[in-house]
N, C-alpha and C positions, 0 to 999 in steps of 0.2 A: 202325753209327754213326748216331745220330739227328741230323738236320740241323734247325737252327732259323734263323729269319730274324735278321739282324744289322743294327742301326741303324748308319748311316754318318754321322759328323759332316760338316756341310756343307763346312768347309774341306778335309777329306780328299777329299770328292767332287770338288772342283775339281782336286786334285792327281792324281786317278786317271782322270778321264773320258776322256782320250786313249787309255788302254789298252783301252777298251771298243769303240772304233771307232764303228759306227753304232748308232743307237737310234731308237725310234719316238716321235714327238711325237703325243700324243693330245689332241685338242680336241673340243669339242661344237658341233654345228651348230644352226641355228635350230629344226630339228625334233627336237631332243634326241637326235640320233644321233651316235655316236662317229665321229670321223674320225681316221685315223692316217696318218702320213707317215714313211717311213724316211729319216733324215737323219744327217749327221755334224756334231755341234756343235763349235764352238770356244769357248774361254773368253776373254771380254773384260772389261776394267775393272780397277780396282785392288783391293786386298784388301778394302776396305770395300764396294765396289759391284760385285763380280764377278757376271757372268751367263753363262749358256750361250746362245750365239747359233746359231740355225738359219737357213740360207738356204732359206726356204720358197717362194721364187719369187713371192710376192705373191698367192697363190691362196687357196683355201678355208681353209687353216690360219691364214693371216693374218686373214681376215675373222672366223673363229670366235674366235681369241684376242683380237681387239679387242673383240668383243661379250661374251665370257665368258672372263676372264683366268685362271681356275683351270684349269691344265693338268697333265698327267702325262707322264712320260717312262718308257719301258721299254727297257732295254738287255738283249738276250738273253744267255744264257750265252756267255762267251768262253773261249778256251783257258786263260787264267790263273785262271778263277773257280770251278773245282771244281763246275760245274753251277749256280752261283747266278746269278740275274738281278739287275740293278740297277734299282730302281724309285725314281723321284723325283717328288715333287709340287712345284708351284711356281706363281708368279704371272708371267703373261706380259705383255709389252708389245710392240707392233708398231712397227718402225722400217723403213718402206719395204717391201722384200721379205723382211725378216728378222723372226723371232720371237725375242725375248730372254726367257729364263726365269730368274727369280731363285728358286733352289731354297729350299723351306721345310722339306723333310723328305726323307730318303733311306734306303733299306734294301736290303740284299742279301737277296733273297727266296730261301727255301730251294729246293733242287732238287726237281723232280717225283719222286714216289715210284716 
């Protein structure tokens, strides 16, 4: 069977994110180095303004996201995902110790060969 990546509609993403458990929040530092932090997001907001909220502890991820709001999320394969990873791009805002991500694109990335 040939696996291909599958685009995920953003409303569907919010409905499914709890099933994935933890994910990696990827930000970019001042030196253009990728920083990742394993976190469990929650969904906040109403239908029109929903975001994924990460309690980042106010550290480097918060500083990076405030300076460079284009972020990515990677949720590794989970028992329900048939080997697919969930990859999300989004726009971040910082609220105290939290990074809120408004997803702009999501895909189930094909399993490794």
